[in-house]
PDB file of N, CA, C, O and CB in Angstrom:
ATOM      1  N   MET A   1      31.351  18.799 -22.364  1.00  0.00           N
ATOM      2  CA  MET A   1      30.389  18.142 -22.450  1.00  0.00           C
ATOM      3  C   MET A   1      30.307  17.203 -23.273  1.00  0.00           C
ATOM      4  O   MET A   1      31.213  17.367 -24.091  1.00  0.00           O
ATOM      5  CB  MET A   1      29.620  18.734 -22.549  1.00  0.00           C
ATOM      6  N   GLY A   2      29.541  16.033 -23.582  1.00  0.00           N
ATOM      7  CA  GLY A   2      29.052  15.009 -24.007  1.00  0.00           C
ATOM      8  C   GLY A   2      27.458  15.355 -24.044  1.00  0.00           C
ATOM      9  O   GLY A   2      26.780  15.704 -23.078  1.00  0.00           O
ATOM     10  N   GLN A   3      26.991  15.165 -25.482  1.00  0.00           N
ATOM     11  CA  GLN A   3      25.053  14.997 -25.728  1.00  0.00           C
ATOM     12  C   GLN A   3      24.932  14.161 -24.981  1.00  0.00           C
ATOM     13  O   GLN A   3      25.033  13.053 -25.507  1.00  0.00           O
ATOM     14  CB  GLN A   3      24.211  14.492 -27.204  1.00  0.00           C
ATOM     15  N   SER A   4      24.703  14.148 -23.658  1.00  0.00           N
ATOM     16  CA  SER A   4      23.472  12.597 -22.640  1.00  0.00           C
ATOM     17  C   SER A   4      21.874  12.178 -23.702  1.00  0.00           C
ATOM     18  O   SER A   4      21.287  13.124 -24.228  1.00  0.00           O
ATOM     19  CB  SER A   4      22.429  13.651 -20.343  1.00  0.00           C
ATOM     20  N   VAL A   5      21.440  11.007 -23.861  1.00  0.00           N
ATOM     21  CA  VAL A   5      20.174  10.422 -24.607  1.00  0.00           C
ATOM     22  C   VAL A   5      19.518   9.656 -23.685  1.00  0.00           C
ATOM     23  O   VAL A   5      19.814   9.020 -22.674  1.00  0.00           O
ATOM     24  CB  VAL A   5      20.456   9.538 -25.871  1.00  0.00           C
ATOM     25  N   SER A   6      18.638   9.877 -24.264  1.00  0.00           N
ATOM     26  CA  SER A   6      17.771   9.424 -22.852  1.00  0.00           C
ATOM     27  C   SER A   6      16.920   8.550 -23.470  1.00  0.00           C
ATOM     28  O   SER A   6      16.239   8.989 -24.397  1.00  0.00           O
ATOM     29  CB  SER A   6      16.855  10.653 -21.933  1.00  0.00           C
ATOM     30  N   LEU A   7      16.787   7.051 -23.051  1.00  0.00           N
ATOM     31  CA  LEU A   7      16.517   5.866 -22.945  1.00  0.00           C
ATOM     32  C   LEU A   7      15.503   5.619 -22.892  1.00  0.00           C
ATOM     33  O   LEU A   7      15.059   4.831 -23.728  1.00  0.00           O
ATOM     34  CB  LEU A   7      16.933   5.382 -22.253  1.00  0.00           C
ATOM     35  N   MET A   8      14.152   6.484 -21.308  1.00  0.00           N
ATOM     36  CA  MET A   8      13.021   6.574 -21.433  1.00  0.00           C
ATOM     37  C   MET A   8      11.965   6.777 -22.868  1.00  0.00           C
ATOM     38  O   MET A   8      12.182   7.340 -23.941  1.00  0.00           O
ATOM     39  CB  MET A   8      13.011   7.385 -20.651  1.00  0.00           C
ATOM     40  N   PRO A   9      10.951   6.168 -22.427  1.00  0.00           N
ATOM     41  CA  PRO A   9      10.668   5.770 -24.002  1.00  0.00           C
ATOM     42  C   PRO A   9       8.984   7.262 -24.271  1.00  0.00           C
ATOM     43  O   PRO A   9       8.054   7.367 -23.471  1.00  0.00           O
ATOM     44  CB  PRO A   9       9.987   3.236 -24.116  1.00  0.00           C
ATOM     45  N   LYS A  10       9.131   8.021 -25.417  1.00  0.00           N
ATOM     46  CA  LYS A  10       8.635   8.671 -26.373  1.00  0.00           C
ATOM     47  C   LYS A  10       6.892   8.877 -25.597  1.00  0.00           C
ATOM     48  O   LYS A  10       6.194   8.511 -26.543  1.00  0.00           O
ATOM     49  CB  LYS A  10       8.888   7.735 -27.938  1.00  0.00           C
ATOM     50  N   VAL A  11       6.072   9.185 -24.638  1.00  0.00           N
ATOM     51  CA  VAL A  11       4.365   7.992 -24.770  1.00  0.00           C
ATOM     52  C   VAL A  11       3.897   9.405 -24.380  1.00  0.00           C
ATOM     53  O   VAL A  11       4.416  10.185 -23.581  1.00  0.00           O
ATOM     54  CB  VAL A  11       3.812   6.126 -23.325  1.00  0.00           C
ATOM     55  N   ALA A  12       3.021   9.521 -24.976  1.00  0.00           N
ATOM     56  CA  ALA A  12       1.378  11.126 -25.228  1.00  0.00           C
ATOM     57  C   ALA A  12       1.718  11.049 -24.954  1.00  0.00           C
ATOM     58  O   ALA A  12       2.775  10.419 -24.987  1.00  0.00           O
ATOM     59  CB  ALA A  12       0.018  11.868 -25.275  1.00  0.00           C
ATOM     60  N   ALA A  13       0.799  12.094 -23.794  1.00  0.00           N
ATOM     61  CA  ALA A  13       0.997  12.372 -22.805  1.00  0.00           C
ATOM     62  C   ALA A  13      -1.557  11.555 -22.248  1.00  0.00           C
ATOM     63  O   ALA A  13      -2.322  11.217 -21.344  1.00  0.00           O
ATOM     64  CB  ALA A  13       1.930  14.507 -22.863  1.00  0.00           C
ATOM     65  N   SER A  14      -1.457  11.719 -23.315  1.00  0.00           N
ATOM     66  CA  SER A  14      -3.799  11.396 -23.693  1.00  0.00           C
ATOM     67  C   SER A  14      -3.179   9.657 -22.943  1.00  0.00           C
ATOM     68  O   SER A  14      -3.792   9.181 -21.987  1.00  0.00           O
ATOM     69  CB  SER A  14      -4.941  11.265 -26.804  1.00  0.00           C
ATOM     70  N   THR A  15      -1.862   8.870 -23.596  1.00  0.00           N
ATOM     71  CA  THR A  15      -2.563   7.126 -22.443  1.00  0.00           C
ATOM     72  C   THR A  15      -1.501   7.591 -21.923  1.00  0.00           C
ATOM     73  O   THR A  15      -0.482   7.727 -22.599  1.00  0.00           O
ATOM     74  CB  THR A  15      -2.694   4.958 -22.959  1.00  0.00           C
ATOM     75  N   VAL A  16      -1.549   7.854 -20.868  1.00  0.00           N
ATOM     76  CA  VAL A  16      -0.599   7.434 -19.269  1.00  0.00           C
ATOM     77  C   VAL A  16      -1.798   7.477 -18.436  1.00  0.00           C
ATOM     78  O   VAL A  16      -2.945   7.911 -18.543  1.00  0.00           O
ATOM     79  CB  VAL A  16       0.833   8.750 -18.541  1.00  0.00           C
ATOM     80  N   GLU A  17      -1.464   7.184 -18.020  1.00  0.00           N
ATOM     81  CA  GLU A  17      -2.709   6.471 -16.669  1.00  0.00           C
ATOM     82  C   GLU A  17      -1.912   7.160 -15.623  1.00  0.00           C
ATOM     83  O   GLU A  17      -0.708   7.335 -15.435  1.00  0.00           O
ATOM     84  CB  GLU A  17      -2.869   4.306 -16.298  1.00  0.00           C
ATOM     85  N   ALA A  18      -3.249   7.563 -14.871  1.00  0.00           N
ATOM     86  CA  ALA A  18      -2.908   8.268 -13.881  1.00  0.00           C
ATOM     87  C   ALA A  18      -3.554   6.946 -12.601  1.00  0.00           C
ATOM     88  O   ALA A  18      -4.670   6.434 -12.502  1.00  0.00           O
ATOM     89  CB  ALA A  18      -3.654  10.010 -14.014  1.00  0.00           C
ATOM     90  N   PRO A  19      -2.022   6.705 -11.611  1.00  0.00           N
ATOM     91  CA  PRO A  19      -1.957   5.486 -10.916  1.00  0.00           C
ATOM     92  C   PRO A  19      -3.254   5.983 -10.509  1.00  0.00           C
ATOM     93  O   PRO A  19      -3.795   7.031 -10.865  1.00  0.00           O
ATOM     94  CB  PRO A  19      -0.728   5.065  -9.838  1.00  0.00           C
ATOM     95  N   LYS A  20      -3.837   4.770  -9.428  1.00  0.00           N
ATOM     96  CA  LYS A  20      -5.214   4.026  -8.914  1.00  0.00           C
ATOM     97  C   LYS A  20      -5.810   5.508  -7.835  1.00  0.00           C
ATOM     98  O   LYS A  20      -6.762   6.276  -7.697  1.00  0.00           O
ATOM     99  CB  LYS A  20      -4.763   2.115  -7.757  1.00  0.00           C
ATOM    100  N   ASN A  21      -4.160   5.105  -7.156  1.00  0.00           N
ATOM    101  CA  ASN A  21      -3.972   6.653  -5.337  1.00  0.00           C
ATOM    102  C   ASN A  21      -4.351   7.579  -5.359  1.00  0.00           C
ATOM    103  O   ASN A  21      -4.918   8.138  -4.420  1.00  0.00           O
ATOM    104  CB  ASN A  21      -2.657   7.431  -4.736  1.00  0.00           C
ATOM    105  N   ALA A  22      -4.121   8.084  -6.601  1.00  0.00           N
ATOM    106  CA  ALA A  22      -4.375   9.650  -7.067  1.00  0.00           C
ATOM    107  C   ALA A  22      -5.258  10.124  -6.633  1.00  0.00           C
ATOM    108  O   ALA A  22      -5.260  11.058  -5.831  1.00  0.00           O
ATOM    109  CB  ALA A  22      -4.566   9.979  -8.302  1.00  0.00           C
ATOM    110  N   ALA A  23      -6.213   9.541  -7.105  1.00  0.00           N
ATOM    111  CA  ALA A  23      -7.673  10.516  -6.118  1.00  0.00           C
ATOM    112  C   ALA A  23      -7.317  10.961  -4.956  1.00  0.00           C
ATOM    113  O   ALA A  23      -7.118  12.036  -4.389  1.00  0.00           O
ATOM    114  CB  ALA A  23      -9.098   9.635  -5.603  1.00  0.00           C
ATOM    115  N   LYS A  24      -7.276   9.367  -4.667  1.00  0.00           N
ATOM    116  CA  LYS A  24      -7.425   9.090  -3.295  1.00  0.00           C
ATOM    117  C   LYS A  24      -6.316  10.367  -1.517  1.00  0.00           C
ATOM    118  O   LYS A  24      -5.232  10.799  -1.127  1.00  0.00           O
ATOM    119  CB  LYS A  24      -6.801   7.203  -3.546  1.00  0.00           C
ATOM    120  N   GLU A  25      -7.884  10.273  -1.203  1.00  0.00           N
ATOM    121  CA  GLU A  25      -7.166  11.527   0.030  1.00  0.00           C
ATOM    122  C   GLU A  25      -6.347  10.965   1.023  1.00  0.00           C
ATOM    123  O   GLU A  25      -6.463   9.781   1.340  1.00  0.00           O
ATOM    124  CB  GLU A  25      -8.331  12.369   1.028  1.00  0.00           C
ATOM    125  N   LYS A  26      -5.335  11.896   1.659  1.00  0.00           N
ATOM    126  CA  LYS A  26      -4.915  11.653   2.524  1.00  0.00           C
ATOM    127  C   LYS A  26      -5.294  10.816   3.273  1.00  0.00           C
ATOM    128  O   LYS A  26      -6.468  10.599   2.975  1.00  0.00           O
ATOM    129  CB  LYS A  26      -4.788  12.341   2.869  1.00  0.00           C
ATOM    130  N   PRO A  27      -4.963  10.132   4.177  1.00  0.00           N
ATOM    131  CA  PRO A  27      -4.977   8.917   5.538  1.00  0.00           C
ATOM    132  C   PRO A  27      -5.844   9.994   6.141  1.00  0.00           C
ATOM    133  O   PRO A  27      -5.811  11.117   5.638  1.00  0.00           O
ATOM    134  CB  PRO A  27      -3.235   8.326   6.607  1.00  0.00           C
ATOM    135  N   LYS A  28      -6.561   9.760   7.105  1.00  0.00           N
ATOM    136  CA  LYS A  28      -7.823  10.174   8.273  1.00  0.00           C
ATOM    137  C   LYS A  28      -6.973  10.664   9.490  1.00  0.00           C
ATOM    138  O   LYS A  28      -6.720  11.763   9.984  1.00  0.00           O
ATOM    139  CB  LYS A  28      -8.958   8.671   8.845  1.00  0.00           C
ATOM    140  N   CYS A  29      -6.575   9.088   9.811  1.00  0.00           N
ATOM    141  CA  CYS A  29      -5.825   9.103  10.856  1.00  0.00           C
ATOM    142  C   CYS A  29      -4.581   8.422  11.314  1.00  0.00           C
ATOM    143  O   CYS A  29      -4.419   7.315  10.802  1.00  0.00           O
ATOM    144  CB  CYS A  29      -6.489   8.922  11.509  1.00  0.00           C
ATOM    145  N   LYS A  30      -3.889   8.715  11.946  1.00  0.00           N
ATOM    146  CA  LYS A  30      -2.294   7.606  11.857  1.00  0.00           C
ATOM    147  C   LYS A  30      -2.601   6.748  11.520  1.00  0.00           C
ATOM    148  O   LYS A  30      -3.791   6.452  11.405  1.00  0.00           O
ATOM    149  CB  LYS A  30      -1.397   7.110  12.984  1.00  0.00           C
ATOM    150  N   ALA A  31      -1.340   5.780  11.137  1.00  0.00           N
ATOM    151  CA  ALA A  31      -1.494   4.615  10.839  1.00  0.00           C
ATOM    152  C   ALA A  31      -1.711   3.832  12.700  1.00  0.00           C
ATOM    153  O   ALA A  31      -2.670   3.455  13.373  1.00  0.00           O
ATOM    154  CB  ALA A  31      -0.066   4.173   9.740  1.00  0.00           C
ATOM    155  N   CYS A  32      -0.938   3.874  12.797  1.00  0.00           N
ATOM    156  CA  CYS A  32      -1.607   2.775  14.509  1.00  0.00           C
ATOM    157  C   CYS A  32      -2.613   3.646  14.979  1.00  0.00           C
ATOM    158  O   CYS A  32      -2.345   4.178  16.057  1.00  0.00           O
ATOM    159  CB  CYS A  32      -0.272   2.500  16.211  1.00  0.00           C
ATOM    160  N   CYS A  33      -4.030   4.028  14.311  1.00  0.00           N
ATOM    161  CA  CYS A  33      -5.121   4.019  15.145  1.00  0.00           C
ATOM    162  C   CYS A  33      -5.657   2.800  13.690  1.00  0.00           C
ATOM    163  O   CYS A  33      -6.078   1.649  13.807  1.00  0.00           O
ATOM    164  CB  CYS A  33      -6.051   5.859  15.634  1.00  0.00           C
ATOM    165  N   ALA A  34      -5.456   3.517  12.559  1.00  0.00           N
ATOM    166  CA  ALA A  34      -6.261   2.521  11.318  1.00  0.00           C
ATOM    167  C   ALA A  34      -6.580   1.104  11.194  1.00  0.00           C
ATOM    168  O   ALA A  34      -5.736   0.208  11.172  1.00  0.00           O
ATOM    169  CB  ALA A  34      -5.592   2.548  10.200  1.00  0.00           C
ATOM    170  N   CYS A  35      -7.749   0.959  11.121  1.00  0.00           N
ATOM    171  CA  CYS A  35      -8.148  -0.806  10.666  1.00  0.00           C
ATOM    172  C   CYS A  35      -7.783  -1.375  11.824  1.00  0.00           C
ATOM    173  O   CYS A  35      -6.846  -2.043  11.387  1.00  0.00           O
ATOM    174  CB  CYS A  35      -7.230  -1.673   9.273  1.00  0.00           C
ATOM    175  N   PRO A  36      -7.816  -1.633  13.053  1.00  0.00           N
ATOM    176  CA  PRO A  36      -8.518  -1.721  14.589  1.00  0.00           C
ATOM    177  C   PRO A  36      -8.998  -3.338  14.250  1.00  0.00           C
ATOM    178  O   PRO A  36      -8.400  -4.202  14.892  1.00  0.00           O
ATOM    179  CB  PRO A  36     -10.121  -0.329  15.008  1.00  0.00           C
ATOM    180  N   GLU A  37      -9.972  -3.757  13.344  1.00  0.00           N
ATOM    181  CA  GLU A  37      -9.778  -4.885  13.748  1.00  0.00           C
ATOM    182  C   GLU A  37      -8.963  -5.721  12.546  1.00  0.00           C
ATOM    183  O   GLU A  37      -8.940  -6.946  12.665  1.00  0.00           O
ATOM    184  CB  GLU A  37     -11.096  -5.401  14.187  1.00  0.00           C
ATOM    185  N   THR A  38      -8.554  -5.351  11.842  1.00  0.00           N
ATOM    186  CA  THR A  38      -8.285  -6.790  11.429  1.00  0.00           C
ATOM    187  C   THR A  38      -6.497  -6.740  12.040  1.00  0.00           C
ATOM    188  O   THR A  38      -5.801  -7.754  12.092  1.00  0.00           O
ATOM    189  CB  THR A  38      -8.598  -7.108   9.357  1.00  0.00           C
ATOM    190  N   LYS A  39      -5.877  -4.948  12.573  1.00  0.00           N
ATOM    191  CA  LYS A  39      -4.106  -5.180  12.948  1.00  0.00           C
ATOM    192  C   LYS A  39      -5.721  -6.542  14.041  1.00  0.00           C
ATOM    193  O   LYS A  39      -6.031  -7.672  13.665  1.00  0.00           O
ATOM    194  CB  LYS A  39      -2.377  -3.095  14.194  1.00  0.00           C
ATOM    195  N   LYS A  40      -6.167  -5.978  14.974  1.00  0.00           N
ATOM    196  CA  LYS A  40      -6.646  -6.914  16.339  1.00  0.00           C
ATOM    197  C   LYS A  40      -6.021  -8.593  15.924  1.00  0.00           C
ATOM    198  O   LYS A  40      -5.256  -9.507  16.233  1.00  0.00           O
ATOM    199  CB  LYS A  40      -8.819  -6.920  16.527  1.00  0.00           C
ATOM    200  N   ALA A  41      -7.042  -8.099  14.991  1.00  0.00           N
ATOM    201  CA  ALA A  41      -6.908 -10.658  14.797  1.00  0.00           C
ATOM    202  C   ALA A  41      -5.214 -10.999  14.297  1.00  0.00           C
ATOM    203  O   ALA A  41      -4.424 -11.900  14.578  1.00  0.00           O
ATOM    204  CB  ALA A  41      -8.455 -11.775  12.457  1.00  0.00           C
ATOM    205  N   ARG A  42      -5.136  -9.617  13.307  1.00  0.00           N
ATOM    206  CA  ARG A  42      -3.565 -10.559  12.799  1.00  0.00           C
ATOM    207  C   ARG A  42      -2.996 -10.438  13.460  1.00  0.00           C
ATOM    208  O   ARG A  42      -1.970 -10.990  13.061  1.00  0.00           O
ATOM    209  CB  ARG A  42      -2.652 -10.385  11.729  1.00  0.00           C
ATOM    210  N   ASP A  43      -2.664  -9.723  15.174  1.00  0.00           N
ATOM    211  CA  ASP A  43      -1.542  -9.180  16.645  1.00  0.00           C
ATOM    212  C   ASP A  43      -1.330 -10.869  17.341  1.00  0.00           C
ATOM    213  O   ASP A  43      -0.401 -11.599  17.688  1.00  0.00           O
ATOM    214  CB  ASP A  43      -2.686  -7.686  18.276  1.00  0.00           C
ATOM    215  N   ALA A  44      -3.480 -10.919  17.240  1.00  0.00           N
ATOM    216  CA  ALA A  44      -3.248 -12.802  17.861  1.00  0.00           C
ATOM    217  C   ALA A  44      -3.049 -13.469  17.473  1.00  0.00           C
ATOM    218  O   ALA A  44      -2.575 -14.304  18.244  1.00  0.00           O
ATOM    219  CB  ALA A  44      -3.890 -13.635  18.297  1.00  0.00           C
ATOM    220  N   CYS A  45      -3.107 -13.810  16.383  1.00  0.00           N
ATOM    221  CA  CYS A  45      -2.969 -14.705  15.431  1.00  0.00           C
ATOM    222  C   CYS A  45      -0.636 -14.611  15.377  1.00  0.00           C
ATOM    223  O   CYS A  45       0.197 -15.346  15.906  1.00  0.00           O
ATOM    224  CB  CYS A  45      -4.233 -13.975  13.696  1.00  0.00           C
ATOM    225  N   ILE A  46      -0.525 -13.715  14.738  1.00  0.00           N
ATOM    226  CA  ILE A  46       1.572 -13.524  15.176  1.00  0.00           C
ATOM    227  C   ILE A  46       1.877 -14.457  16.895  1.00  0.00           C
ATOM    228  O   ILE A  46       2.481 -15.403  17.400  1.00  0.00           O
ATOM    229  CB  ILE A  46       2.170 -10.889  15.670  1.00  0.00           C
ATOM    230  N   MET A  47       1.028 -13.432  17.164  1.00  0.00           N
ATOM    231  CA  MET A  47       0.635 -13.985  19.458  1.00  0.00           C
ATOM    232  C   MET A  47       0.641 -15.775  19.095  1.00  0.00           C
ATOM    233  O   MET A  47       1.594 -16.377  19.590  1.00  0.00           O
ATOM    234  CB  MET A  47      -2.101 -13.257  20.545  1.00  0.00           C
ATOM    235  N   ASP A  48      -0.327 -16.585  18.301  1.00  0.00           N
ATOM    236  CA  ASP A  48      -0.144 -17.659  19.440  1.00  0.00           C
ATOM    237  C   ASP A  48       0.303 -18.515  18.236  1.00  0.00           C
ATOM    238  O   ASP A  48       0.734 -19.639  18.496  1.00  0.00           O
ATOM    239  CB  ASP A  48      -1.604 -18.230  20.548  1.00  0.00           C
ATOM    240  N   HIS A  49       0.253 -18.128  16.995  1.00  0.00           N
ATOM    241  CA  HIS A  49       0.679 -18.966  15.748  1.00  0.00           C
ATOM    242  C   HIS A  49       2.125 -18.703  15.564  1.00  0.00           C
ATOM    243  O   HIS A  49       2.715 -19.706  15.163  1.00  0.00           O
ATOM    244  CB  HIS A  49      -0.142 -18.579  14.367  1.00  0.00           C
ATOM    245  N   GLY A  50       2.797 -17.777  15.715  1.00  0.00           N
ATOM    246  CA  GLY A  50       3.832 -16.861  14.436  1.00  0.00           C
ATOM    247  C   GLY A  50       3.728 -16.238  13.290  1.00  0.00           C
ATOM    248  O   GLY A  50       2.616 -16.194  12.763  1.00  0.00           O
ATOM    249  N   GLU A  51       4.379 -15.883  12.921  1.00  0.00           N
ATOM    250  CA  GLU A  51       3.578 -14.921  11.777  1.00  0.00           C
ATOM    251  C   GLU A  51       3.870 -15.735  10.861  1.00  0.00           C
ATOM    252  O   GLU A  51       3.139 -15.281   9.981  1.00  0.00           O
ATOM    253  CB  GLU A  51       4.021 -13.311  11.406  1.00  0.00           C
ATOM    254  N   GLU A  52       4.613 -16.979  10.188  1.00  0.00           N
ATOM    255  CA  GLU A  52       4.930 -17.342   8.895  1.00  0.00           C
ATOM    256  C   GLU A  52       3.242 -17.944   8.846  1.00  0.00           C
ATOM    257  O   GLU A  52       2.841 -18.086   7.691  1.00  0.00           O
ATOM    258  CB  GLU A  52       6.465 -18.504   8.654  1.00  0.00           C
ATOM    259  N   LYS A  53       2.342 -18.266   9.811  1.00  0.00           N
ATOM    260  CA  LYS A  53       1.066 -19.309   9.917  1.00  0.00           C
ATOM    261  C   LYS A  53      -0.050 -18.138   9.216  1.00  0.00           C
ATOM    262  O   LYS A  53      -1.013 -18.546   8.567  1.00  0.00           O
ATOM    263  CB  LYS A  53       0.591 -19.946  11.906  1.00  0.00           C
ATOM    264  N   CYS A  54       0.260 -16.245   9.481  1.00  0.00           N
ATOM    265  CA  CYS A  54      -0.717 -15.437   9.741  1.00  0.00           C
ATOM    266  C   CYS A  54      -0.590 -14.796   7.873  1.00  0.00           C
ATOM    267  O   CYS A  54      -1.367 -13.849   7.751  1.00  0.00           O
ATOM    268  CB  CYS A  54      -0.362 -14.280  11.322  1.00  0.00           C
ATOM    269  N   SER A  55      -0.057 -15.012   6.925  1.00  0.00           N
ATOM    270  CA  SER A  55       0.465 -14.421   6.425  1.00  0.00           C
ATOM    271  C   SER A  55      -1.552 -14.334   5.799  1.00  0.00           C
ATOM    272  O   SER A  55      -1.766 -13.168   5.466  1.00  0.00           O
ATOM    273  CB  SER A  55       2.040 -14.910   5.758  1.00  0.00           C
ATOM    274  N   GLU A  56      -2.247 -14.809   5.700  1.00  0.00           N
ATOM    275  CA  GLU A  56      -3.522 -14.381   5.232  1.00  0.00           C
ATOM    276  C   GLU A  56      -4.355 -13.903   6.341  1.00  0.00           C
ATOM    277  O   GLU A  56      -5.427 -14.471   6.131  1.00  0.00           O
ATOM    278  CB  GLU A  56      -4.203 -15.447   4.513  1.00  0.00           C
ATOM    279  N   LEU A  57      -4.481 -13.241   7.325  1.00  0.00           N
ATOM    280  CA  LEU A  57      -4.298 -12.635   7.947  1.00  0.00           C
ATOM    281  C   LEU A  57      -4.387 -11.115   7.993  1.00  0.00           C
ATOM    282  O   LEU A  57      -5.245 -10.234   8.051  1.00  0.00           O
ATOM    283  CB  LEU A  57      -3.612 -13.075   8.081  1.00  0.00           C
ATOM    284  N   ILE A  58      -2.249 -11.340   7.905  1.00  0.00           N
ATOM    285  CA  ILE A  58      -1.239 -10.425   6.809  1.00  0.00           C
ATOM    286  C   ILE A  58      -1.033  -9.271   5.885  1.00  0.00           C
ATOM    287  O   ILE A  58      -0.487  -8.169   5.939  1.00  0.00           O
ATOM    288  CB  ILE A  58      -1.021 -10.940   6.116  1.00  0.00           C
ATOM    289  N   GLU A  59      -1.660  -9.942   5.064  1.00  0.00           N
ATOM    290  CA  GLU A  59      -2.269  -8.998   3.628  1.00  0.00           C
ATOM    291  C   GLU A  59      -3.704  -8.625   3.831  1.00  0.00           C
ATOM    292  O   GLU A  59      -3.730  -7.580   3.180  1.00  0.00           O
ATOM    293  CB  GLU A  59      -2.263  -9.936   2.047  1.00  0.00           C
ATOM    294  N   LYS A  60      -4.895  -8.779   4.292  1.00  0.00           N
ATOM    295  CA  LYS A  60      -5.801  -8.208   4.806  1.00  0.00           C
ATOM    296  C   LYS A  60      -5.402  -7.219   5.772  1.00  0.00           C
ATOM    297  O   LYS A  60      -4.783  -6.407   5.084  1.00  0.00           O
ATOM    298  CB  LYS A  60      -6.557  -9.048   5.231  1.00  0.00           C
ATOM    299  N   HIS A  61      -5.395  -6.970   6.493  1.00  0.00           N
ATOM    300  CA  HIS A  61      -4.655  -6.390   6.960  1.00  0.00           C
ATOM    301  C   HIS A  61      -3.369  -4.583   6.439  1.00  0.00           C
ATOM    302  O   HIS A  61      -3.264  -3.413   6.809  1.00  0.00           O
ATOM    303  CB  HIS A  61      -4.262  -7.612   7.163  1.00  0.00           C
ATOM    304  N   LYS A  62      -2.916  -5.240   5.731  1.00  0.00           N
ATOM    305  CA  LYS A  62      -2.303  -4.382   4.990  1.00  0.00           C
ATOM    306  C   LYS A  62      -3.226  -4.231   3.651  1.00  0.00           C
ATOM    307  O   LYS A  62      -3.286  -3.004   3.568  1.00  0.00           O
ATOM    308  CB  LYS A  62      -0.851  -4.852   4.778  1.00  0.00           C
ATOM    309  N   GLN A  63      -3.937  -4.713   2.620  1.00  0.00           N
ATOM    310  CA  GLN A  63      -5.129  -3.992   2.728  1.00  0.00           C
ATOM    311  C   GLN A  63      -6.201  -3.053   2.818  1.00  0.00           C
ATOM    312  O   GLN A  63      -6.682  -2.241   2.027  1.00  0.00           O
ATOM    313  CB  GLN A  63      -5.204  -4.084   2.943  1.00  0.00           C
ATOM    314  N   CYS A  64      -6.437  -3.374   3.960  1.00  0.00           N
ATOM    315  CA  CYS A  64      -7.067  -2.363   4.715  1.00  0.00           C
ATOM    316  C   CYS A  64      -6.497  -1.137   4.973  1.00  0.00           C
ATOM    317  O   CYS A  64      -6.901   0.021   4.862  1.00  0.00           O
ATOM    318  CB  CYS A  64      -7.345  -2.796   5.789  1.00  0.00           C
ATOM    319  N   MET A  65      -5.085  -1.835   5.481  1.00  0.00           N
ATOM    320  CA  MET A  65      -4.212   0.687   5.020  1.00  0.00           C
ATOM    321  C   MET A  65      -4.061   0.905   4.109  1.00  0.00           C
ATOM    322  O   MET A  65      -3.865   2.106   3.930  1.00  0.00           O
ATOM    323  CB  MET A  65      -2.516   1.579   5.362  1.00  0.00           C
ATOM    324  N   ARG A  66      -4.027   0.097   2.962  1.00  0.00           N
ATOM    325  CA  ARG A  66      -3.885   0.681   1.162  1.00  0.00           C
ATOM    326  C   ARG A  66      -4.898   1.699   1.630  1.00  0.00           C
ATOM    327  O   ARG A  66      -4.772   2.910   1.812  1.00  0.00           O
ATOM    328  CB  ARG A  66      -4.485  -0.561  -0.542  1.00  0.00           C
ATOM    329  N   ASP A  67      -6.285   0.622   1.827  1.00  0.00           N
ATOM    330  CA  ASP A  67      -7.642   1.558   1.353  1.00  0.00           C
ATOM    331  C   ASP A  67      -7.607   2.334   2.511  1.00  0.00           C
ATOM    332  O   ASP A  67      -7.871   1.560   3.431  1.00  0.00           O
ATOM    333  CB  ASP A  67      -9.277   0.764   1.090  1.00  0.00           C
ATOM    334  N   MET A  68      -7.421   3.461   2.953  1.00  0.00           N
ATOM    335  CA  MET A  68      -7.361   4.256   3.623  1.00  0.00           C
ATOM    336  C   MET A  68      -6.585   5.025   3.792  1.00  0.00           C
ATOM    337  O   MET A  68      -6.593   5.865   4.692  1.00  0.00           O
ATOM    338  CB  MET A  68      -7.525   3.994   4.246  1.00  0.00           C
ATOM    339  N   GLY A  69      -5.248   4.784   2.420  1.00  0.00           N
ATOM    340  CA  GLY A  69      -4.989   5.218   2.001  1.00  0.00           C
ATOM    341  C   GLY A  69      -3.650   5.884   2.611  1.00  0.00           C
ATOM    342  O   GLY A  69      -3.276   7.034   2.381  1.00  0.00           O
ATOM    343  N   PHE A  70      -2.734   4.549   3.769  1.00  0.00           N
ATOM    344  CA  PHE A  70      -1.756   4.077   3.915  1.00  0.00           C
ATOM    345  C   PHE A  70      -0.773   3.664   1.686  1.00  0.00           C
ATOM    346  O   PHE A  70      -1.083   3.452   0.514  1.00  0.00           O
ATOM    347  CB  PHE A  70      -2.380   2.677   5.167  1.00  0.00           C
ATOM    348  N   ASN A  71       0.282   3.808   2.514  1.00  0.00           N
ATOM    349  CA  ASN A  71       1.167   3.917   1.161  1.00  0.00           C
ATOM    350  C   ASN A  71       1.681   2.197   1.798  1.00  0.00           C
ATOM    351  O   ASN A  71       2.895   2.221   1.999  1.00  0.00           O
ATOM    352  CB  ASN A  71       2.708   5.643   0.967  1.00  0.00           C
ATOM    353  N   ILE A  72       1.183   1.068   2.072  1.00  0.00           N
ATOM    354  CA  ILE A  72       1.961   0.017   2.240  1.00  0.00           C
ATOM    355  C   ILE A  72       2.498  -1.240   1.202  1.00  0.00           C
ATOM    356  O   ILE A  72       3.242  -2.121   1.633  1.00  0.00           O
ATOM    357  CB  ILE A  72       1.354  -0.422   3.137  1.00  0.00           C
TER     358      ILE A  72
END
């Protein structure tokens, strides 16, 4: 077999940053129970106006879920 060539650049370990979420704990609840306030507002908006007009509330709910430790 031939030799393989690595295309990955070599970087010193001290220069690699840990991901922001690495220090966060696992979620303390199930996804269905997280962020009930933003979920309720998002769902009501989608029912009344459609998904296209509720992008701000959808993003707020996604951010809340991320803050709770979910990978969204």
